[in-house]
BADREN-914753 format. One record per residue: x, y, z of N, C-alpha, C, O, CB in turn. Coordinates in steps of 0.02 Angstrom, whole numbers, padded with zeros to 5 digits, always signed. Glycine has a CB too. Layout:
! residues N
XYZXYZXYZXYZXYZ/...
This chain:
! residues 160
-02366-01321-02373-02385-01298-02307-02326-01270-02268-02333-01219-02234-02418-01354-02268/-02268-01303-02273-02209-01280-02235-02190-01209-02255-02171-01169-02212-02149-01328-02246/-02197-01194-02319-02181-01126-02341-02230-01076-02311-02210-01020-02295-02182-01122-02418/-02293-01095-02303-02342-01051-02274-02327-01038-02200-02334-00982-02176-02412-01081-02281/-02306-01090-02164-02288-01082-02094-02227-01037-02088-02225-00993-02045-02275-01150-02060/-02178-01049-02131-02118-01007-02131-02134-00934-02145-02107-00889-02113-02067-01032-02182/-02179-00922-02192-02200-00853-02208-02235-00821-02149-02225-00762-02134-02245-00853-02270/-02278-00859-02115-02314-00833-02057-02265-00817-02000-02272-00765-01967-02367-00883-02034/-02217-00861-01988-02168-00849-01936-02126-00787-01953-02114-00745-01910-02121-00911-01927/-02106-00782-02014-02066-00724-02036-02106-00659-02027-02078-00609-02005-02045-00732-02110/-02169-00661-02043-02212-00602-02035-02219-00584-01961-02217-00525-01943-02281-00614-02067/-02226-00634-01919-02232-00621-01847-02166-00593-01819-02168-00548-01778-02250-00686-01809/-02110-00620-01842-02044-00594-01819-02036-00520-01836-02002-00483-01801-01987-00635-01851/-02067-00499-01890-02062-00429-01911-02110-00384-01872-02110-00324-01881-02077-00424-01986/-02151-00414-01828-02197-00375-01788-02265-00363-01819-02305-00326-01793-02166-00310-01772/-02277-00395-01875-02342-00388-01909-02388-00444-01885-02402-00492-01922-02333-00391-01988/-02412-00438-01823-02448-00493-01791-02516-00507-01822-02536-00565-01826-02456-00478-01718/-02552-00456-01843-02617-00467-01873-02610-00504-01940-02646-00552-01953-02654-00401-01884/-02563-00483-01980-02551-00517-02044-02528-00588-02032-02549-00634-02067-02499-00479-02086/-02484-00597-01983-02459-00665-01967-02516-00709-01943-02521-00767-01962-02403-00662-01914/-02560-00681-01901-02617-00720-01875-02660-00743-01933-02684-00800-01933-02658-00678-01826/-02671-00700-01981-02711-00719-02040-02678-00777-02077-02711-00824-02098-02719-00658-02087/-02612-00773-02086-02576-00827-02120-02580-00892-02079-02590-00945-02108-02502-00807-02130/-02572-00887-02014-02577-00947-01972-02646-00978-01976-02653-01039-01980-02560-00930-01899/-02698-00936-01975-02766-00962-01979-02778-00997-02046-02815-01046-02050-02818-00906-01969/-02747-00971-02099-02752-01004-02165-02720-01073-02163-02745-01120-02194-02719-00961-02219/-02665-01080-02125-02630-01144-02121-02665-01192-02074-02681-01249-02093-02558-01134-02098/-02678-01170-02013-02705-01215-01962-02781-01222-01963-02808-01267-01932-02683-01191-01894/-02815-01177-01998-02888-01178-01997-02918-01220-02052-02978-01215-02065-02913-01109-02003/-02878-01262-02085-02904-01302-02140-02905-01376-02120-02872-01396-02072-02862-01292-02204/-02941-01415-02158-02946-01487-02144-02879-01522-02156-02864-01572-02124-03001-01519-02188/-02839-01496-02203-02774-01527-02217-02717-01490-02183-02662-01483-02210-02762-01529-02293/-02730-01465-02122-02679-01429-02085-02621-01477-02069-02631-01537-02063-02708-01398-02020/-02561-01449-02061-02503-01492-02048-02507-01526-01980-02543-01502-01936-02438-01451-02053/-02471-01581-01971-02471-01615-01906-02443-01570-01852-02397-01531-01864-02431-01681-01910/-02471-01575-01793-02451-01530-01738-02405-01564-01688-02399-01541-01632-02513-01505-01703/-02373-01618-01708-02331-01654-01660-02259-01663-01685-02225-01711-01666-02361-01722-01646/-02236-01617-01727-02168-01621-01752-02129-01558-01730-02160-01507-01716-02167-01628-01829/-02063-01562-01728-02023-01502-01711-02037-01443-01758-02036-01386-01737-01949-01519-01712/-02049-01458-01822-02064-01404-01870-02129-01369-01850-02135-01308-01856-02069-01432-01942/-02177-01408-01826-02240-01380-01805-02232-01337-01742-02270-01290-01731-02292-01435-01793/-02182-01354-01702-02173-01319-01638-02162-01244-01649-02192-01204-01614-02113-01348-01600/-02120-01226-01696-02108-01155-01709-02172-01120-01731-02187-01065-01709-02054-01146-01762/-02210-01153-01775-02273-01124-01797-02321-01114-01740-02354-01062-01735-02304-01167-01850/-02326-01164-01696-02372-01159-01639-02352-01103-01592-02395-01066-01568-02374-01225-01601/-02288-01096-01580-02263-01045-01534-02279-00975-01560-02306-00933-01523-02187-01052-01525/-02263-00962-01622-02276-00896-01651-02350-00884-01661-02374-00828-01654-02240-00888-01717/-02387-00936-01677-02460-00931-01683-02489-00911-01615-02533-00867-01612-02491-00999-01707/-02465-00942-01562-02488-00923-01495-02475-00851-01478-02518-00817-01450-02454-00967-01443/-02415-00827-01496-02399-00756-01483-02447-00711-01521-02471-00661-01493-02326-00741-01504/-02461-00727-01583-02508-00686-01623-02578-00686-01593-02611-00635-01590-02510-00710-01695/-02600-00744-01572-02667-00750-01541-02670-00705-01479-02720-00671-01467-02683-00824-01522/-02618-00706-01439-02617-00666-01378-02616-00592-01392-02653-00553-01362-02558-00685-01334/-02573-00571-01438-02564-00499-01449-02620-00469-01491-02637-00410-01482-02498-00487-01484/-02650-00507-01536-02702-00480-01579-02771-00490-01548-02810-00443-01541-02700-00512-01648/-02786-00552-01528-02853-00568-01503-02861-00561-01428-02917-00561-01402-02870-00638-01523/-02805-00555-01393-02805-00551-01320-02835-00614-01288-02865-00611-01235-02843-00489-01296/-02826-00671-01322-02849-00735-01296-02788-00771-01267-02752-00806-01303-02884-00779-01353/-02777-00761-01203-02714-00783-01172-02712-00857-01157-02659-00888-01165-02703-00744-01109/-02766-00887-01135-02766-00958-01117-02748-01002-01176-02703-01043-01171-02834-00979-01088/-02782-00994-01233-02762-01036-01291-02692-01021-01315-02657-01065-01339-02812-01027-01348/-02671-00958-01310-02603-00939-01331-02551-00973-01287-02500-00999-01312-02594-00863-01329/-02563-00974-01222-02517-01007-01175-02515-01082-01191-02462-01112-01190-02539-00995-01101/-02573-01111-01204-02575-01183-01220-02535-01198-01284-02500-01249-01286-02648-01205-01230/-02539-01155-01334-02501-01166-01396-02426-01163-01382-02388-01205-01408-02520-01113-01448/-02404-01115-01343-02333-01109-01327-02309-01167-01284-02254-01192-01294-02318-01043-01293/-02349-01188-01237-02331-01245-01195-02323-01308-01238-02277-01347-01228-02385-01257-01140/-02368-01316-01286-02363-01373-01333-02298-01369-01372-02264-01420-01382-02424-01374-01381/-02280-01309-01394-02217-01300-01432-02157-01318-01388-02110-01350-01412-02210-01227-01456/-02158-01298-01325-02103-01314-01279-02101-01389-01267-02046-01418-01263-02112-01277-01212/-02158-01422-01262-02159-01495-01254-02126-01530-01314-02091-01580-01306-02231-01520-01245/-02138-01503-01374-02110-01533-01435-02036-01516-01445-01998-01557-01471-02150-01511-01495/-02016-01457-01424-01949-01432-01439-01924-01391-01379-01919-01330-01383-01948-01388-01504/-01909-01425-01324-01893-01391-01261-01829-01350-01265-01819-01306-01223-01887-01441-01206/-01787-01363-01312-01722-01331-01318-01723-01266-01359-01671-01234-01366-01672-01378-01348/-01781-01248-01386-01786-01189-01428-01805-01128-01386-01860-01125-01358-01838-01200-01484/-01761-01080-01381-01772-01021-01340-01829-00977-01364-01859-00941-01324-01710-00980-01338/-01844-00979-01429-01899-00938-01455-01965-00955-01421-02006-00910-01408-01906-00948-01531/-01976-01018-01406-02039-01039-01376-02046-01008-01306-02100-00985-01287-02043-01116-01372/-01992-01009-01268-01993-00979-01201-02003-00904-01206-02040-00874-01166-01928-00995-01162/-01970-00873-01254-01976-00800-01263-02047-00781-01281-02075-00733-01254-01928-00776-01318/-02078-00819-01326-02147-00805-01346-02194-00815-01287-02241-00776-01277-02168-00848-01405/-02183-00868-01249-02226-00880-01191-02217-00825-01139-02266-00803-01108-02210-00949-01159/-02156-00802-01129-02144-00747-01082-02179-00684-01105-02208-00647-01065-02068-00734-01075/-02177-00671-01170-02212-00611-01196-02287-00617-01187-02321-00567-01174-02195-00602-01271/-02314-00677-01194-02386-00687-01184-02403-00674-01111-02452-00639-01096-02407-00759-01204/-02364-00701-01065-02377-00689-00994-02372-00614-00978-02414-00588-00941-02326-00728-00950/-02324-00580-01007-02317-00508-00995-02378-00471-01021-02404-00425-00989-02253-00481-01028/-02401-00490-01081-02460-00457-01110-02523-00471-01068-02569-00430-01066-02471-00482-01183/-02524-00529-01035-02581-00547-00993-02577-00515-00924-02622-00523-00883-02585-00623-00986/-02523-00478-00910-02515-00445-00846-02485-00491-00792-02490-00475-00733-02581-00419-00822/-02456-00546-00813-02425-00593-00765-02350-00587-00770-02316-00632-00796-02449-00667-00779/-02323-00531-00746-02253-00516-00754-02208-00566-00719-02157-00587-00747-02238-00447-00728/-02226-00587-00659-02185-00635-00622-02179-00700-00661-02124-00727-00667-02216-00648-00552/-02234-00724-00688-02234-00785-00728-02192-00775-00792-02158-00821-00814-02306-00807-00746/-02195-00716-00821-02156-00700-00881-02081-00705-00865-02043-00734-00904-02174-00630-00908/-02060-00675-00810-01990-00676-00790-01967-00748-00776-01913-00768-00797-01978-00631-00729/-02008-00786-00740-01992-00855-00725-01983-00896-00789-01937-00936-00795-02046-00887-00681/-02027-00885-00838-02024-00922-00901-01961-00903-00940-01927-00947-00967-02087-00908-00943/-01946-00839-00943-01885-00817-00978-01823-00845-00945-01777-00868-00979-01881-00740-00981/-01821-00844-00879-01764-00872-00843-01757-00947-00854-01702-00973-00861-01770-00857-00768/-01814-00982-00855-01814-01053-00869-01786-01067-00939-01746-01113-00949-01885-01083-00862/-01807-01027-00986-01782-01034-01055-01707-01020-01060-01671-01053-01098-01820-00989-01101/-01683-00971-01023-01612-00954-01024-01569-01010-00994-01511-01018-01013-01599-00889-00987/-01597-01049-00949-01561-01107-00923-01552-01160-00977-01502-01196-00979-01597-01136-00862/-01602-01165-01021-01600-01216-01074-01562-01190-01136-01523-01227-01166-01671-01236-01094/-01573-01127-01153-01543-01097-01214-01512-01030-01197-01539-00978-01216-01597-01090-01270/-01455-01030-01162-01426-00966-01138-01401-00920-01194-01392-00861-01182-01370-00981-01092/-01389-00947-01253-01363-00906-01307-01416-00879-01354-01400-00844-01402-01313-00946-01347/-01479-00895-01343-01533-00874-01388-01543-00798-01382-01563-00773-01330-01599-00911-01371/-01528-00763-01436-01529-00689-01436-01599-00661-01425-01607-00614-01386-01500-00663-01501/-01648-00688-01458-01717-00664-01451-01740-00672-01378-01771-00626-01350-01765-00703-01498/-01726-00729-01348-01744-00741-01279-01708-00692-01232-01738-00666-01185-01728-00813-01259/-01646-00679-01245-01608-00631-01204-01637-00561-01210-01642-00525-01160-01534-00631-01225/-01658-00541-01270-01689-00475-01280-01754-00470-01242-01769-00419-01211-01700-00462-01355/-01795-00523-01244-01858-00523-01208-01846-00518-01133-01880-00481-01098-01899-00588-01223/-01796-00554-01109-01780-00551-01037-01759-00481-01016-01778-00458-00963-01725-00602-01019/-01719-00448-01057-01697-00380-01042-01757-00333-01042-01761-00289-00999-01644-00356-01094/-01803-00342-01089-01863-00299-01091-01906-00308-01029-01937-00260-01006-01904-00316-01154/-01907-00368-01001-01946-00379-00940-01917-00343-00881-01953-00325-00834-01951-00454-00925/-01852-00331-00881-01820-00292-00828-01811-00330-00764-01824-00390-00759-01859-00230-00815/-01788-00293-00713-01775-00321-00648-01813-00281-00596-01813-00219-00599-01698-00322-00632/-01845-00314-00551-01882-00279-00498-01835-00265-00440-01792-00305-00423-01943-00321-00474/-01844-00207-00411-01806-00191-00352-01832-00232-00293-01889-00257-00294-01809-00116-00336/-01790-00239-00243-01813-00274-00182-01867-00233-00149-01869-00172-00155-01754-00286-00133/-01913-00266-00113-01964-00229-00077-01931-00182-00025-01877-00197+00000-02014-00278-00042/-01964-00127-00009-01937-00078+00039-01925-00111+00107-01874-00098+00139-01985-00019+00046/-01970-00153+00128-01963-00190+00190-01959-00264+00171-02010-00297+00163-02023-00176+00241/-01897-00291+00165-01887-00357+00135-01921-00415+00172-01938-00465+00141-01816-00371+00131/-01931-00410+00237-01960-00466+00273-02037-00468+00267-02068-00516+00288-01941-00463+00347/-02066-00416+00237-02138-00416+00222-02148-00436+00150-02105-00425+00108-02169-00346+00237/-02206-00465+00135-02222-00484+00067-02226-00422+00023-02243-00367+00046-02289-00523+00066/-02211-00430-00040-02212-00375-00088-02281-00342-00092-02286-00282-00105-02192-00400-00158/-02334-00381-00080-02402-00354-00085-02427-00323-00020-02483-00298-00017-02449-00408-00107/-02386-00326+00032-02405-00296+00095-02416-00221+00085-02377-00189+00050-02351-00308+00150/-02470-00191+00113-02485-00120+00102-02426-00073+00120-02418-00021+00089-02545-00101+00144/-02386-00092+00168-02328-00050+00186-02279-00048+00127-02256+00005+00108-02293-00075+00250/-02263-00106+00100-02218-00109+00043-02247-00075-00019-02212-00041-00056-02200-00182+00027/-02311-00085-00029-02344-00053-00087-02339+00023-00080-02320+00057-00128-02418-00076-00092/-02357+00049-00023-02356+00121-00012-02286+00150-00018-02275+00200-00051-02385+00137+00057/-02237+00118+00015-02168+00142+00011-02141+00137-00060-02105+00181-00083-02123+00102+00059/-02159+00084-00096-02137+00076-00165-02166+00130-00210-02131+00156-00253-02156+00008-00191/-02230+00145-00200-02262+00197-00241-02231+00265-00227-02219+00304-00274-02338+00199-00227/-02219+00281-00164-02189+00346-00149-02117+00350-00174-02096+00403-00197-02191+00359-00073/-02080+00295-00170-02012+00294-00197-02012+00305-00272-01971+00342-00299-01977+00227-00179/-02059+00272-00306-02065+00280-00378-02084+00351-00397-02056+00380-00443-02116+00230-00407/-02131+00380-00360-02152+00449-00373-02094+00498-00363-02086+00545-00402-02211+00469-00328/-02054+00487-00312-01996+00529-00299-01945+00523-00355-01916+00573-00377-01963+00510-00231/-01934+00461-00379-01887+00450-00434-01911+00487-00497-01870+00518-00532-01879+00375-00448/-01976+00484-00512-02003+00519-00570-01996+00594-00563-01979+00629-00610-02076+00500-00581/-02010+00620-00503-02004+00692-00490-01932+00714-00498-01919+00767-00527-02030+00709-00420/-01884+00676-00472-01814+00693-00480-01793+00694-00553-01757+00738-00575-01770+00644-00441/-01816+00644-00590-01800+00641-00662-01829+00701-00699-01795+00731-00741-01827+00575-00693/-01890+00719-00682-01923+00776-00715-01887+00841-00696-01879+00885-00739-01997+00780-00695/-01866+00848-00635-01831+00908-00612-01764+00914-00650-01745+00969-00670-01819+00905-00535/-01729+00859-00659-01665+00861-00697-01676+00882-00768-01636+00920-00796-01630+00792-00695/-01730+00857-00800-01745+00876-00869-01761+00950-00874-01739+00985-00920-01803+00834-00895/-01800+00975-00826-01819+01045-00827-01761+01092-00812-01761+01149-00833-01875+01057-00777/-01712+01068-00775-01655+01109-00756-01603+01117-00811-01558+01158-00805-01622+01080-00695/-01608+01078-00864-01558+01081-00917-01570+01137-00965-01532+01146-01012-01554+01017-00955/
């Protein structure tokens, strides 16, 4: 069974999420599935959760799987990275950034987690900082600022 979990994790790391999901279902979908309360199981659960989220778009069970992995192995940055990717796929960017930052406090040297955090990017401050980001004034000013930035970029490309 351990070899099957390792193969599924390796397949997921390569970005073949559908194939990895199939392998995970073969492992976890049987009566003799491995115990789910060991550190070895934590990696499998984390990557299984990511595959469930990206392939099936079932975010709640995927989040639960990653949370379980973090409970078992809180020091592993991969679990935080996978959970952050799930939140991002679910459209919960703020939660994704918070999760990645939390993971970086625990595992600052984890390369995969650092890459995920960089991919999430940094948000600019709201145009009017004392108003909430969702305030219509900030939304409108942010949209016009973004449109201007895109127009400037397009103008520079066309001018070359």
